[in-house]
All heavy atoms as TSV, in Angstrom:
chain	resi	resn	atom	element	x	y	z
A	1	MET	N	N	-2.821	7.303	-11.270
A	1	MET	CA	C	-4.174	7.635	-10.902
A	1	MET	C	C	-5.088	6.467	-11.295
A	1	MET	O	O	-4.991	5.952	-12.401
A	1	MET	CB	C	-4.626	8.909	-11.608
A	1	MET	CG	C	-6.066	9.222	-11.275
A	1	MET	SD	S	-6.893	10.492	-12.268
A	1	MET	CE	C	-5.839	11.883	-12.134
A	2	ILE	N	N	-5.916	6.077	-10.395
A	2	ILE	CA	C	-6.866	5.001	-10.638
A	2	ILE	C	C	-8.072	5.578	-11.362
A	2	ILE	O	O	-8.653	6.564	-10.916
A	2	ILE	CB	C	-7.290	4.348	-9.306
A	2	ILE	CG1	C	-6.066	3.732	-8.611
A	2	ILE	CG2	C	-8.365	3.304	-9.541
A	2	ILE	CD1	C	-6.344	3.250	-7.210
A	3	GLN	N	N	-8.433	4.936	-12.482
A	3	GLN	CA	C	-9.550	5.437	-13.271
A	3	GLN	C	C	-10.623	4.394	-13.533
A	3	GLN	O	O	-11.712	4.737	-13.990
A	3	GLN	CB	C	-9.042	6.005	-14.588
A	3	GLN	CG	C	-8.127	7.187	-14.393
A	3	GLN	CD	C	-7.658	7.772	-15.712
A	3	GLN	OE1	O	-7.853	7.206	-16.772
A	3	GLN	NE2	N	-7.030	8.928	-15.639
A	4	THR	N	N	-10.324	3.131	-13.273
A	4	THR	CA	C	-11.294	2.069	-13.566
A	4	THR	C	C	-11.389	1.112	-12.376
A	4	THR	O	O	-10.465	1.049	-11.544
A	4	THR	CB	C	-10.857	1.256	-14.797
A	4	THR	OG1	O	-9.643	0.553	-14.481
A	4	THR	CG2	C	-10.646	2.141	-16.023
A	5	PRO	N	N	-12.479	0.364	-12.305
A	5	PRO	CA	C	-12.582	-0.645	-11.243
A	5	PRO	C	C	-11.453	-1.681	-11.306
A	5	PRO	O	O	-10.983	-2.149	-10.272
A	5	PRO	CB	C	-13.946	-1.305	-11.505
A	5	PRO	CG	C	-14.745	-0.254	-12.202
A	5	PRO	CD	C	-13.737	0.492	-13.057
A	6	GLU	N	N	-10.987	-1.981	-12.503
A	6	GLU	CA	C	-9.882	-2.931	-12.647
A	6	GLU	C	C	-8.600	-2.376	-12.028
A	6	GLU	O	O	-7.846	-3.101	-11.373
A	6	GLU	CB	C	-9.652	-3.277	-14.129
A	6	GLU	CG	C	-10.770	-4.064	-14.753
A	6	GLU	CD	C	-11.971	-3.196	-15.167
A	6	GLU	OE1	O	-11.816	-1.959	-15.293
A	6	GLU	OE2	O	-13.060	-3.771	-15.342
A	7	GLN	N	N	-8.346	-1.104	-12.238
A	7	GLN	CA	C	-7.176	-0.473	-11.648
A	7	GLN	C	C	-7.312	-0.407	-10.128
A	7	GLN	O	O	-6.319	-0.549	-9.418
A	7	GLN	CB	C	-6.964	0.925	-12.227
A	7	GLN	CG	C	-6.520	0.910	-13.668
A	7	GLN	CD	C	-6.458	2.291	-14.272
A	7	GLN	OE1	O	-7.157	3.216	-13.843
A	7	GLN	NE2	N	-5.623	2.454	-15.290
A	8	LEU	N	N	-8.523	-0.188	-9.647
A	8	LEU	CA	C	-8.758	-0.211	-8.199
A	8	LEU	C	C	-8.408	-1.581	-7.642
A	8	LEU	O	O	-7.713	-1.687	-6.630
A	8	LEU	CB	C	-10.216	0.132	-7.897
A	8	LEU	CG	C	-10.639	0.012	-6.433
A	8	LEU	CD1	C	-9.875	1.000	-5.565
A	8	LEU	CD2	C	-12.147	0.206	-6.311
A	9	TYR	N	N	-8.867	-2.628	-8.312
A	9	TYR	CA	C	-8.569	-3.992	-7.873
A	9	TYR	C	C	-7.059	-4.231	-7.857
A	9	TYR	O	O	-6.521	-4.804	-6.910
A	9	TYR	CB	C	-9.270	-4.994	-8.796
A	9	TYR	CG	C	-9.001	-6.426	-8.441
A	9	TYR	CD1	C	-9.643	-7.023	-7.360
A	9	TYR	CD2	C	-8.093	-7.179	-9.172
A	9	TYR	CE1	C	-9.385	-8.341	-7.026
A	9	TYR	CE2	C	-7.830	-8.487	-8.843
A	9	TYR	CZ	C	-8.476	-9.075	-7.773
A	9	TYR	OH	O	-8.217	-10.375	-7.434
A	10	GLN	N	N	-6.371	-3.767	-8.893
A	10	GLN	CA	C	-4.914	-3.944	-8.960
A	10	GLN	C	C	-4.225	-3.204	-7.816
A	10	GLN	O	O	-3.264	-3.714	-7.230
A	10	GLN	CB	C	-4.380	-3.456	-10.305
A	10	GLN	CG	C	-4.764	-4.342	-11.462
A	10	GLN	CD	C	-4.357	-3.751	-12.800
A	10	GLN	OE1	O	-3.931	-2.600	-12.901
A	10	GLN	NE2	N	-4.503	-4.545	-13.856
A	11	ALA	N	N	-4.698	-2.018	-7.485
A	11	ALA	CA	C	-4.110	-1.250	-6.388
A	11	ALA	C	C	-4.310	-1.972	-5.060
A	11	ALA	O	O	-3.392	-2.040	-4.233
A	11	ALA	CB	C	-4.715	0.147	-6.330
A	12	ILE	N	N	-5.489	-2.528	-4.861
A	12	ILE	CA	C	-5.763	-3.268	-3.633
A	12	ILE	C	C	-4.878	-4.503	-3.550
A	12	ILE	O	O	-4.320	-4.810	-2.495
A	12	ILE	CB	C	-7.259	-3.629	-3.545
A	12	ILE	CG1	C	-8.082	-2.350	-3.364
A	12	ILE	CG2	C	-7.524	-4.619	-2.413
A	12	ILE	CD1	C	-9.576	-2.537	-3.554
A	13	GLU	N	N	-4.715	-5.190	-4.669
A	13	GLU	CA	C	-3.826	-6.362	-4.721
A	13	GLU	C	C	-2.388	-5.963	-4.381
A	13	GLU	O	O	-1.703	-6.652	-3.629
A	13	GLU	CB	C	-3.871	-6.998	-6.118
A	13	GLU	CG	C	-5.162	-7.672	-6.437
A	13	GLU	CD	C	-5.185	-9.091	-5.937
A	13	GLU	OE1	O	-4.213	-9.820	-6.179
A	13	GLU	OE2	O	-6.187	-9.448	-5.304
A	14	GLN	N	N	-1.932	-4.848	-4.941
A	14	GLN	CA	C	-0.569	-4.376	-4.690
A	14	GLN	C	C	-0.381	-4.024	-3.214
A	14	GLN	O	O	0.673	-4.310	-2.632
A	14	GLN	CB	C	-0.238	-3.166	-5.579
A	14	GLN	CG	C	1.168	-2.667	-5.438
A	14	GLN	CD	C	2.225	-3.651	-5.913
A	14	GLN	OE1	O	1.936	-4.625	-6.605
A	14	GLN	NE2	N	3.461	-3.414	-5.536
A	15	MET	N	N	-1.397	-3.421	-2.605
A	15	MET	CA	C	-1.308	-3.119	-1.172
A	15	MET	C	C	-1.140	-4.409	-0.373
A	15	MET	O	O	-0.348	-4.460	0.572
A	15	MET	CB	C	-2.553	-2.368	-0.701
A	15	MET	CG	C	-2.563	-0.922	-1.099
A	15	MET	SD	S	-3.990	-0.034	-0.463
A	15	MET	CE	C	-3.570	0.052	1.264
A	16	GLY	N	N	-1.856	-5.437	-0.764
A	16	GLY	CA	C	-1.725	-6.724	-0.089
A	16	GLY	C	C	-0.318	-7.284	-0.213
A	16	GLY	O	O	0.248	-7.804	0.760
A	17	ARG	N	N	0.265	-7.156	-1.400
A	17	ARG	CA	C	1.642	-7.623	-1.591
A	17	ARG	C	C	2.606	-6.850	-0.705
A	17	ARG	O	O	3.504	-7.429	-0.081
A	17	ARG	CB	C	2.044	-7.513	-3.058
A	17	ARG	CG	C	1.438	-8.588	-3.937
A	17	ARG	CD	C	2.031	-8.598	-5.333
A	17	ARG	NE	N	1.600	-7.492	-6.162
A	17	ARG	CZ	C	0.458	-7.453	-6.849
A	17	ARG	NH1	N	-0.373	-8.455	-6.803
A	17	ARG	NH2	N	0.160	-6.410	-7.591
A	18	MET	N	N	2.434	-5.543	-0.638
A	18	MET	CA	C	3.316	-4.728	0.209
A	18	MET	C	C	3.152	-5.096	1.687
A	18	MET	O	O	4.130	-5.145	2.433
A	18	MET	CB	C	3.034	-3.238	0.006
A	18	MET	CG	C	3.395	-2.695	-1.358
A	18	MET	SD	S	5.159	-2.777	-1.716
A	18	MET	CE	C	5.202	-4.108	-2.897
A	19	GLN	N	N	1.943	-5.376	2.103
A	19	GLN	CA	C	1.713	-5.787	3.489
A	19	GLN	C	C	2.367	-7.131	3.778
A	19	GLN	O	O	2.932	-7.336	4.859
A	19	GLN	CB	C	0.218	-5.829	3.787
A	19	GLN	CG	C	-0.389	-4.447	3.837
A	19	GLN	CD	C	-1.900	-4.455	3.870
A	19	GLN	OE1	O	-2.549	-5.423	3.475
A	19	GLN	NE2	N	-2.478	-3.370	4.346
A	20	ARG	N	N	2.323	-8.045	2.809
A	20	ARG	CA	C	2.984	-9.345	3.005
A	20	ARG	C	C	4.499	-9.185	3.067
A	20	ARG	O	O	5.175	-9.873	3.833
A	20	ARG	CB	C	2.565	-10.324	1.914
A	20	ARG	CG	C	1.123	-10.806	2.091
A	20	ARG	CD	C	0.764	-11.917	1.143
A	20	ARG	NE	N	0.723	-11.509	-0.258
A	20	ARG	CZ	C	-0.296	-10.870	-0.837
A	20	ARG	NH1	N	-1.366	-10.547	-0.137
A	20	ARG	NH2	N	-0.249	-10.565	-2.115
A	21	ILE	N	N	5.045	-8.264	2.285
A	21	ILE	CA	C	6.480	-7.984	2.347
A	21	ILE	C	C	6.841	-7.458	3.732
A	21	ILE	O	O	7.825	-7.904	4.333
A	21	ILE	CB	C	6.893	-6.990	1.244
A	21	ILE	CG1	C	6.842	-7.679	-0.119
A	21	ILE	CG2	C	8.272	-6.400	1.514
A	21	ILE	CD1	C	6.991	-6.746	-1.294
A	22	LEU	N	N	6.046	-6.517	4.239
A	22	LEU	CA	C	6.309	-5.987	5.587
A	22	LEU	C	C	6.240	-7.090	6.635
A	22	LEU	O	O	7.065	-7.136	7.558
A	22	LEU	CB	C	5.308	-4.886	5.930
A	22	LEU	CG	C	5.552	-3.544	5.268
A	22	LEU	CD1	C	4.395	-2.603	5.561
A	22	LEU	CD2	C	6.861	-2.950	5.739
A	23	GLU	N	N	5.264	-7.971	6.508
A	23	GLU	CA	C	5.152	-9.079	7.453
A	23	GLU	C	C	6.376	-9.980	7.386
A	23	GLU	O	O	6.904	-10.413	8.409
A	23	GLU	CB	C	3.893	-9.892	7.173
A	23	GLU	CG	C	3.688	-11.016	8.139
A	23	GLU	CD	C	2.424	-11.801	7.865
A	23	GLU	OE1	O	1.615	-11.393	7.013
A	23	GLU	OE2	O	2.253	-12.839	8.504
A	24	SER	N	N	6.859	-10.217	6.181
A	24	SER	CA	C	8.063	-11.020	6.006
A	24	SER	C	C	9.264	-10.349	6.666
A	24	SER	O	O	10.046	-10.997	7.371
A	24	SER	CB	C	8.333	-11.220	4.515
A	24	SER	OG	O	9.593	-11.792	4.292
A	25	TYR	N	N	9.408	-9.033	6.457
A	25	TYR	CA	C	10.496	-8.301	7.091
A	25	TYR	C	C	10.380	-8.375	8.616
A	25	TYR	O	O	11.376	-8.530	9.318
A	25	TYR	CB	C	10.493	-6.838	6.665
A	25	TYR	CG	C	10.897	-6.564	5.237
A	25	TYR	CD1	C	10.710	-5.301	4.682
A	25	TYR	CD2	C	11.456	-7.534	4.428
A	25	TYR	CE1	C	11.075	-5.015	3.387
A	25	TYR	CE2	C	11.816	-7.261	3.125
A	25	TYR	CZ	C	11.630	-6.007	2.609
A	25	TYR	OH	O	11.993	-5.721	1.318
A	26	ARG	N	N	9.162	-8.234	9.094
A	26	ARG	CA	C	8.948	-8.285	10.549
A	26	ARG	C	C	9.377	-9.647	11.094
A	26	ARG	O	O	10.091	-9.724	12.096
A	26	ARG	CB	C	7.476	-8.030	10.884
A	26	ARG	CG	C	7.179	-8.075	12.370
A	26	ARG	CD	C	5.707	-7.821	12.653
A	26	ARG	NE	N	4.809	-8.676	11.914
A	26	ARG	CZ	C	4.389	-9.870	12.351
A	26	ARG	NH1	N	4.759	-10.320	13.506
A	26	ARG	NH2	N	3.569	-10.589	11.602
A	27	ASN	N	N	8.981	-10.707	10.417
A	27	ASN	CA	C	9.302	-12.052	10.887
A	27	ASN	C	C	10.789	-12.376	10.789
A	27	ASN	O	O	11.335	-13.060	11.650
A	27	ASN	CB	C	8.504	-13.099	10.108
A	27	ASN	CG	C	7.030	-13.047	10.411
A	27	ASN	OD1	O	6.612	-12.597	11.472
A	27	ASN	ND2	N	6.223	-13.504	9.471
A	28	GLU	N	N	11.442	-11.901	9.735
A	28	GLU	CA	C	12.815	-12.295	9.463
A	28	GLU	C	C	13.866	-11.307	9.976
A	28	GLU	O	O	14.995	-11.715	10.263
A	28	GLU	CB	C	13.008	-12.490	7.959
A	28	GLU	CG	C	12.138	-13.605	7.393
A	28	GLU	CD	C	12.184	-13.678	5.884
A	28	GLU	OE1	O	13.059	-13.040	5.272
A	28	GLU	OE2	O	11.325	-14.366	5.314
A	29	ILE	N	N	13.522	-10.032	10.073
A	29	ILE	CA	C	14.547	-9.022	10.333
A	29	ILE	C	C	14.344	-8.277	11.648
A	29	ILE	O	O	15.313	-7.975	12.345
A	29	ILE	CB	C	14.607	-8.012	9.160
A	29	ILE	CG1	C	14.945	-8.759	7.863
A	29	ILE	CG2	C	15.616	-6.908	9.427
A	29	ILE	CD1	C	14.792	-7.927	6.619
A	30	LEU	N	N	13.106	-7.958	11.990
A	30	LEU	CA	C	12.848	-7.093	13.138
A	30	LEU	C	C	13.515	-7.598	14.413
A	30	LEU	O	O	14.176	-6.834	15.107
A	30	LEU	CB	C	11.346	-6.920	13.359
A	30	LEU	CG	C	10.958	-6.020	14.530
A	30	LEU	CD1	C	11.508	-4.609	14.345
A	30	LEU	CD2	C	9.445	-5.997	14.678
A	31	GLY	N	N	13.386	-8.877	14.716
A	31	GLY	CA	C	13.967	-9.418	15.941
A	31	GLY	C	C	15.485	-9.434	15.936
A	31	GLY	O	O	16.122	-9.349	16.985
A	32	VAL	N	N	16.057	-9.509	14.737
A	32	VAL	CA	C	17.511	-9.579	14.609
A	32	VAL	C	C	18.142	-8.190	14.560
A	32	VAL	O	O	19.161	-7.940	15.200
A	32	VAL	CB	C	17.892	-10.376	13.335
A	32	VAL	CG1	C	19.391	-10.402	13.124
A	32	VAL	CG2	C	17.324	-11.776	13.393
A	33	ASN	N	N	17.506	-7.301	13.788
A	33	ASN	CA	C	18.085	-5.971	13.599
A	33	ASN	C	C	16.968	-4.957	13.347
A	33	ASN	O	O	16.608	-4.694	12.191
A	33	ASN	CB	C	19.080	-5.999	12.438
A	33	ASN	CG	C	19.916	-4.749	12.369
A	33	ASN	OD1	O	19.460	-3.665	12.710
A	33	ASN	ND2	N	21.150	-4.896	11.900
A	34	PRO	N	N	16.442	-4.353	14.404
A	34	PRO	CA	C	15.342	-3.398	14.242
A	34	PRO	C	C	15.670	-2.213	13.320
A	34	PRO	O	O	14.802	-1.735	12.598
A	34	PRO	CB	C	15.069	-2.921	15.669
A	34	PRO	CG	C	15.584	-4.012	16.539
A	34	PRO	CD	C	16.756	-4.591	15.801
A	35	ARG	N	N	16.910	-1.784	13.345
A	35	ARG	CA	C	17.290	-0.655	12.476
A	35	ARG	C	C	17.179	-1.046	11.006
A	35	ARG	O	O	16.659	-0.282	10.182
A	35	ARG	CB	C	18.691	-0.187	12.814
A	35	ARG	CG	C	19.126	1.010	12.001
A	35	ARG	CD	C	20.537	1.425	12.344
A	35	ARG	NE	N	21.001	2.389	11.382
A	35	ARG	CZ	C	21.346	3.613	11.678
A	35	ARG	NH1	N	21.302	4.022	12.923
A	35	ARG	NH2	N	21.756	4.432	10.741
A	36	ASN	N	N	17.663	-2.215	10.654
A	36	ASN	CA	C	17.537	-2.680	9.265
A	36	ASN	C	C	16.071	-2.839	8.875
A	36	ASN	O	O	15.686	-2.517	7.752
A	36	ASN	CB	C	18.274	-3.997	9.059
A	36	ASN	CG	C	19.761	-3.804	8.882
A	36	ASN	OD1	O	20.263	-2.688	8.813
A	36	ASN	ND2	N	20.488	-4.911	8.831
A	37	PHE	N	N	15.266	-3.334	9.813
A	37	PHE	CA	C	13.844	-3.456	9.539
A	37	PHE	C	C	13.255	-2.088	9.201
A	37	PHE	O	O	12.510	-1.955	8.223
A	37	PHE	CB	C	13.108	-4.071	10.733
A	37	PHE	CG	C	11.621	-3.995	10.600
A	37	PHE	CD1	C	10.940	-4.879	9.779
A	37	PHE	CD2	C	10.896	-3.024	11.280
A	37	PHE	CE1	C	9.565	-4.797	9.640
A	37	PHE	CE2	C	9.523	-2.934	11.144
A	37	PHE	CZ	C	8.852	-3.830	10.326
A	38	ALA	N	N	13.577	-1.099	10.003
A	38	ALA	CA	C	13.032	0.244	9.779
A	38	ALA	C	C	13.437	0.781	8.409
A	38	ALA	O	O	12.614	1.365	7.698
A	38	ALA	CB	C	13.497	1.188	10.885
A	39	VAL	N	N	14.681	0.553	8.029
A	39	VAL	CA	C	15.168	1.037	6.731
A	39	VAL	C	C	14.483	0.284	5.592
A	39	VAL	O	O	13.994	0.896	4.637
A	39	VAL	CB	C	16.709	0.897	6.639
A	39	VAL	CG1	C	17.195	1.160	5.225
A	39	VAL	CG2	C	17.383	1.838	7.627
A	40	LEU	N	N	14.416	-1.026	5.702
A	40	LEU	CA	C	13.808	-1.826	4.643
A	40	LEU	C	C	12.299	-1.592	4.537
A	40	LEU	O	O	11.729	-1.675	3.449
A	40	LEU	CB	C	14.081	-3.312	4.872
A	40	LEU	CG	C	15.527	-3.746	4.644
A	40	LEU	CD1	C	15.737	-5.177	5.114
A	40	LEU	CD2	C	15.896	-3.607	3.179
A	41	ALA	N	N	11.649	-1.300	5.644
A	41	ALA	CA	C	10.203	-1.102	5.652
A	41	ALA	C	C	9.790	0.213	4.997
A	41	ALA	O	O	8.635	0.356	4.585
A	41	ALA	CB	C	9.676	-1.171	7.081
A	42	GLU	N	N	10.710	1.152	4.871
A	42	GLU	CA	C	10.370	2.463	4.312
A	42	GLU	C	C	9.749	2.362	2.917
A	42	GLU	O	O	8.754	3.017	2.624
A	42	GLU	CB	C	11.603	3.365	4.253
A	42	GLU	CG	C	12.064	3.866	5.595
A	42	GLU	CD	C	13.335	4.706	5.492
A	42	GLU	OE1	O	13.724	5.100	4.364
A	42	GLU	OE2	O	13.939	4.961	6.542
A	43	GLY	N	N	10.333	1.546	2.058
A	43	GLY	CA	C	9.841	1.418	0.673
A	43	GLY	C	C	8.417	0.885	0.607
A	43	GLY	O	O	7.546	1.539	0.003
A	44	PRO	N	N	8.160	-0.280	1.198
A	44	PRO	CA	C	6.791	-0.791	1.169
A	44	PRO	C	C	5.791	0.140	1.850
A	44	PRO	O	O	4.662	0.299	1.372
A	44	PRO	CB	C	6.886	-2.128	1.910
A	44	PRO	CG	C	8.305	-2.555	1.750
A	44	PRO	CD	C	9.095	-1.276	1.727
A	45	LEU	N	N	6.189	0.774	2.943
A	45	LEU	CA	C	5.276	1.689	3.622
A	45	LEU	C	C	4.924	2.880	2.731
A	45	LEU	O	O	3.764	3.298	2.668
A	45	LEU	CB	C	5.878	2.175	4.942
A	45	LEU	CG	C	5.889	1.159	6.063
A	45	LEU	CD1	C	6.702	1.674	7.249
A	45	LEU	CD2	C	4.471	0.812	6.497
A	46	GLU	N	N	5.901	3.418	2.047
A	46	GLU	CA	C	5.641	4.536	1.140
A	46	GLU	C	C	4.739	4.093	-0.008
A	46	GLU	O	O	3.830	4.821	-0.412
A	46	GLU	CB	C	6.949	5.119	0.601
A	46	GLU	CG	C	6.768	6.296	-0.331
A	46	GLU	CD	C	5.997	7.454	0.285
A	46	GLU	OE1	O	6.045	7.668	1.514
A	46	GLU	OE2	O	5.318	8.165	-0.481
A	47	GLN	N	N	4.973	2.907	-0.522
A	47	GLN	CA	C	4.124	2.381	-1.596
A	47	GLN	C	C	2.680	2.226	-1.115
A	47	GLN	O	O	1.736	2.584	-1.820
A	47	GLN	CB	C	4.667	1.038	-2.084
A	47	GLN	CG	C	3.895	0.451	-3.234
A	47	GLN	CD	C	4.145	1.167	-4.541
A	47	GLN	OE1	O	5.196	1.756	-4.753
A	47	GLN	NE2	N	3.170	1.139	-5.425
A	48	ILE	N	N	2.505	1.723	0.096
A	48	ILE	CA	C	1.166	1.579	0.674
A	48	ILE	C	C	0.506	2.947	0.808
A	48	ILE	O	O	-0.674	3.111	0.475
A	48	ILE	CB	C	1.225	0.840	2.025
A	48	ILE	CG1	C	1.565	-0.640	1.801
A	48	ILE	CG2	C	-0.093	0.987	2.786
A	48	ILE	CD1	C	1.897	-1.399	3.074
A	49	ARG	N	N	1.247	3.936	1.281
A	49	ARG	CA	C	0.690	5.295	1.417
A	49	ARG	C	C	0.242	5.849	0.061
A	49	ARG	O	O	-0.829	6.450	-0.056
A	49	ARG	CB	C	1.724	6.232	2.038
A	49	ARG	CG	C	1.942	6.031	3.507
A	49	ARG	CD	C	2.904	7.089	4.079
A	49	ARG	NE	N	3.484	6.597	5.303
A	49	ARG	CZ	C	4.726	6.129	5.435
A	49	ARG	NH1	N	5.569	6.143	4.414
A	49	ARG	NH2	N	5.161	5.675	6.595
A	50	GLN	N	N	1.066	5.663	-0.956
A	50	GLN	CA	C	0.728	6.160	-2.284
A	50	GLN	C	C	-0.515	5.461	-2.837
A	50	GLN	O	O	-1.403	6.115	-3.407
A	50	GLN	CB	C	1.904	5.982	-3.238
A	50	GLN	CG	C	3.064	6.889	-2.935
A	50	GLN	CD	C	4.267	6.604	-3.822
A	50	GLN	OE1	O	4.215	5.769	-4.714
A	50	GLN	NE2	N	5.363	7.300	-3.561
A	51	LEU	N	N	-0.555	4.152	-2.685
A	51	LEU	CA	C	-1.714	3.404	-3.164
A	51	LEU	C	C	-2.980	3.818	-2.427
A	51	LEU	O	O	-4.036	3.993	-3.042
A	51	LEU	CB	C	-1.470	1.899	-3.017
A	51	LEU	CG	C	-0.431	1.307	-3.969
A	51	LEU	CD1	C	-0.003	-0.073	-3.496
A	51	LEU	CD2	C	-0.987	1.247	-5.387
A	52	GLN	N	N	-2.871	4.000	-1.111
A	52	GLN	CA	C	-4.038	4.412	-0.338
A	52	GLN	C	C	-4.519	5.783	-0.784
A	52	GLN	O	O	-5.722	6.018	-0.899
A	52	GLN	CB	C	-3.728	4.408	1.157
A	52	GLN	CG	C	-4.945	4.687	2.022
A	52	GLN	CD	C	-6.008	3.626	1.860
A	52	GLN	OE1	O	-5.752	2.460	2.091
A	52	GLN	NE2	N	-7.208	4.028	1.463
A	53	ALA	N	N	-3.606	6.686	-1.069
A	53	ALA	CA	C	-3.982	8.022	-1.536
A	53	ALA	C	C	-4.697	7.932	-2.890
A	53	ALA	O	O	-5.697	8.632	-3.121
A	53	ALA	CB	C	-2.750	8.917	-1.639
A	54	GLN	N	N	-4.222	7.070	-3.760
A	54	GLN	CA	C	-4.863	6.891	-5.061
A	54	GLN	C	C	-6.259	6.287	-4.906
A	54	GLN	O	O	-7.200	6.701	-5.596
A	54	GLN	CB	C	-4.010	6.004	-5.956
A	54	GLN	CG	C	-2.729	6.648	-6.412
A	54	GLN	CD	C	-1.869	5.709	-7.228
A	54	GLN	OE1	O	-2.342	4.724	-7.777
A	54	GLN	NE2	N	-0.578	6.013	-7.322
A	55	ILE	N	N	-6.389	5.325	-4.006
A	55	ILE	CA	C	-7.697	4.723	-3.749
A	55	ILE	C	C	-8.650	5.762	-3.175
A	55	ILE	O	O	-9.807	5.869	-3.604
A	55	ILE	CB	C	-7.558	3.499	-2.823
A	55	ILE	CG1	C	-6.842	2.363	-3.563
A	55	ILE	CG2	C	-8.925	3.039	-2.307
A	55	ILE	CD1	C	-6.407	1.215	-2.675
A	56	ASP	N	N	-8.185	6.542	-2.207
A	56	ASP	CA	C	-9.016	7.593	-1.614
A	56	ASP	C	C	-9.483	8.577	-2.683
A	56	ASP	O	O	-10.659	8.974	-2.706
A	56	ASP	CB	C	-8.260	8.327	-0.513
A	56	ASP	CG	C	-7.993	7.475	0.715
A	56	ASP	OD1	O	-8.632	6.408	0.872
A	56	ASP	OD2	O	-7.135	7.883	1.531
A	57	ASP	N	N	-8.578	8.973	-3.555
A	57	ASP	CA	C	-8.921	9.907	-4.626
A	57	ASP	C	C	-9.978	9.309	-5.547
A	57	ASP	O	O	-10.949	9.970	-5.913
A	57	ASP	CB	C	-7.663	10.281	-5.411
A	57	ASP	CG	C	-7.948	11.255	-6.530
A	57	ASP	OD1	O	-8.466	12.349	-6.241
A	57	ASP	OD2	O	-7.672	10.909	-7.694
A	58	TYR	N	N	-9.822	8.064	-5.918
A	58	TYR	CA	C	-10.776	7.382	-6.795
A	58	TYR	C	C	-12.155	7.334	-6.143
A	58	TYR	O	O	-13.166	7.658	-6.772
A	58	TYR	CB	C	-10.267	5.973	-7.103
A	58	TYR	CG	C	-11.205	5.156	-7.963
A	58	TYR	CD1	C	-11.338	5.408	-9.320
A	58	TYR	CD2	C	-11.948	4.115	-7.413
A	58	TYR	CE1	C	-12.194	4.649	-10.114
A	58	TYR	CE2	C	-12.799	3.358	-8.193
A	58	TYR	CZ	C	-12.918	3.626	-9.544
A	58	TYR	OH	O	-13.766	2.876	-10.318
A	59	VAL	N	N	-12.212	6.972	-4.866
A	59	VAL	CA	C	-13.484	6.885	-4.159
A	59	VAL	C	C	-14.136	8.267	-4.056
A	59	VAL	O	O	-15.349	8.405	-4.255
A	59	VAL	CB	C	-13.303	6.235	-2.773
A	59	VAL	CG1	C	-14.562	6.345	-1.936
A	59	VAL	CG2	C	-12.892	4.773	-2.922
A	60	ARG	N	N	-13.354	9.292	-3.787
A	60	ARG	CA	C	-13.891	10.664	-3.730
A	60	ARG	C	C	-14.498	11.066	-5.065
A	60	ARG	O	O	-15.560	11.695	-5.133
A	60	ARG	CB	C	-12.820	11.656	-3.316
A	60	ARG	CG	C	-12.636	11.766	-1.804
A	60	ARG	CD	C	-11.790	12.973	-1.438
A	60	ARG	NE	N	-10.416	12.875	-1.921
A	60	ARG	CZ	C	-9.446	12.222	-1.291
A	60	ARG	NH1	N	-9.669	11.618	-0.153
A	60	ARG	NH2	N	-8.231	12.185	-1.806
A	61	ARG	N	N	-13.812	10.710	-6.147
A	61	ARG	CA	C	-14.339	11.035	-7.479
A	61	ARG	C	C	-15.641	10.287	-7.747
A	61	ARG	O	O	-16.574	10.852	-8.327
A	61	ARG	CB	C	-13.299	10.748	-8.561
A	61	ARG	CG	C	-12.200	11.799	-8.597
A	61	ARG	CD	C	-11.241	11.622	-9.737
A	61	ARG	NE	N	-10.244	10.594	-9.380
A	61	ARG	CZ	C	-10.023	9.478	-10.057
A	61	ARG	NH1	N	-10.700	9.216	-11.165
A	61	ARG	NH2	N	-9.124	8.615	-9.667
A	62	LEU	N	N	-15.733	9.040	-7.311
A	62	LEU	CA	C	-16.978	8.282	-7.473
A	62	LEU	C	C	-18.106	8.918	-6.663
A	62	LEU	O	O	-19.233	9.035	-7.139
A	62	LEU	CB	C	-16.797	6.832	-7.030
A	62	LEU	CG	C	-15.975	5.921	-7.919
A	62	LEU	CD1	C	-15.862	4.532	-7.290
A	62	LEU	CD2	C	-16.582	5.828	-9.303
A	63	GLU	N	N	-17.781	9.318	-5.451
A	63	GLU	CA	C	-18.787	9.962	-4.597
A	63	GLU	C	C	-19.253	11.275	-5.215
A	63	GLU	O	O	-20.443	11.607	-5.176
A	63	GLU	CB	C	-18.228	10.208	-3.193
A	63	GLU	CG	C	-18.024	8.947	-2.401
A	63	GLU	CD	C	-17.291	9.174	-1.088
A	63	GLU	OE1	O	-16.653	10.234	-0.910
A	63	GLU	OE2	O	-17.348	8.270	-0.247
A	64	GLY	N	N	-18.314	12.033	-5.778
A	64	GLY	CA	C	-18.654	13.293	-6.415
A	64	GLY	C	C	-19.523	13.093	-7.642
A	64	GLY	O	O	-20.438	13.873	-7.912
A	65	ALA	N	N	-19.255	12.041	-8.384
A	65	ALA	CA	C	-20.050	11.757	-9.583
A	65	ALA	C	C	-21.459	11.316	-9.209
A	65	ALA	O	O	-22.416	11.581	-9.942
A	65	ALA	CB	C	-19.370	10.684	-10.422
A	66	ALA	N	N	-21.594	10.654	-8.064
A	66	ALA	CA	C	-22.892	10.162	-7.628
A	66	ALA	C	C	-23.757	11.289	-7.067
A	66	ALA	O	O	-24.983	11.190	-7.049
A	66	ALA	CB	C	-22.730	9.064	-6.584
A	67	ALA	N	N	-23.120	12.356	-6.616
A	67	ALA	CA	C	-23.879	13.457	-5.982
A	67	ALA	C	C	-24.543	14.383	-6.967
A	67	ALA	O	O	-24.526	14.353	-8.092
A	67	ALA	CB	C	-22.940	14.285	-5.098
């Protein structure tokens, strides 16, 4: 759970890393073996989903505190 602006920054950074990993998989694997790409992409995609959910939750809590 994200509780501080620093943790928010770290989550955003981690999302960027996961996106770069997906881009690397796309460039190196997708054209050669789409099935392997799909399998390998599952982990980073799930990590991105989890991070996005944590970011959304943090922003909702900030909005609630401001109201």
